[in-house]
N, C-alpha and C positions, 0 to 999 in steps of 0.2 A: 504494500500500500504506500502511496506517495501523493504528494500534492505537486501538480505540474501545470504551470500557467493558470493558476486559480481553479483547477479541477482536481477532485479527489479521484485517483486512479487506483483500482484494486485489480490485481492480476492473479488468477488461479492457474496452477500448473507451471510448466517450464517454458511455455511459448512466449514469443516476443509480442508485446502489445502492438496492434496496428491502429492507425488513426481511423476514426469513423469516416466513412465515405458513402454518401456525401456527409458533410458536417451536419451534426444534429441542429435543427432549427430552434430547439427549446433552450432557454437560458438555464432553467433549473430542471434537472432530470436525473433519473437513474437509468443506466443503459447496460444491458447484458448482451454479449455477443459470443457465439461459439459454444461448444460443449453442449451439455444437457442441463436443463433447468426444469424443476417442478415448481409451479406457481399455482397453488390451489389444486384444482382438478386438471389444469393445463400442464402438459409435459411437452417441452420443446427440445428437439435435437437441432443441431446447428442453430442455436438460440439467436434470436434477433428480437429482443423485447426492450421497449423504452417506456418508462413511466414518466409522464410529463406533469409538472406542476402547473395547475390552471392559473395560479397567481404568481407571475414572475417578479412581482414587486417586492416579495419577501423570500426568505429561504424556504425550501421544500420541507414541510413538516410531514414526514412519512413515518407511519407507525408499523413497525415490524410485527407487532401483535394484532393490530386492528386494520391491516391493509385492505381487507375485503370490504369494510364499510366505505373506505375511500374509493375503491374500485366501483362499487355499486352506485355511488353518488356521482361518478363521472361517466365517461364514455370511451369506447375503444374503436380503433380503426385498424384494419388489415392493410399492410403496406404492399406496394407493387412487388416487392421481393419476398412476399409471404411472411413477413415479420408482423409484429403487433405493436401498436403504439396506443397506450392507455393514458388518457387525460384524467387527472385526479385532483380534487380539491385538497388543500392542506388538512391534516387531521384536526388541528385546532379550530378549523372553520366549520366542521361538521356539527350538526345539532345532536346532542347526546341524550 
């Protein structure tokens, strides 16, 4: 894990990190690429999943424990490359 030009980069495995191509349009996001990922009932191989903060004016308040509430309150789009981009509100903006 490292901070690189204002971004928090976390790499799993021994592979060399590749830049996002094209560059992600979202200012605040969490992006997973490559490998296998289980996200709720969704399992992705050759993962391409981006969680986008709906409010880029503040930091992305993402809840590891309550992410499904954020996902339900937002919306998802399949990308042309068969990836998934989920737009989510900040956890602290949800009505509890």
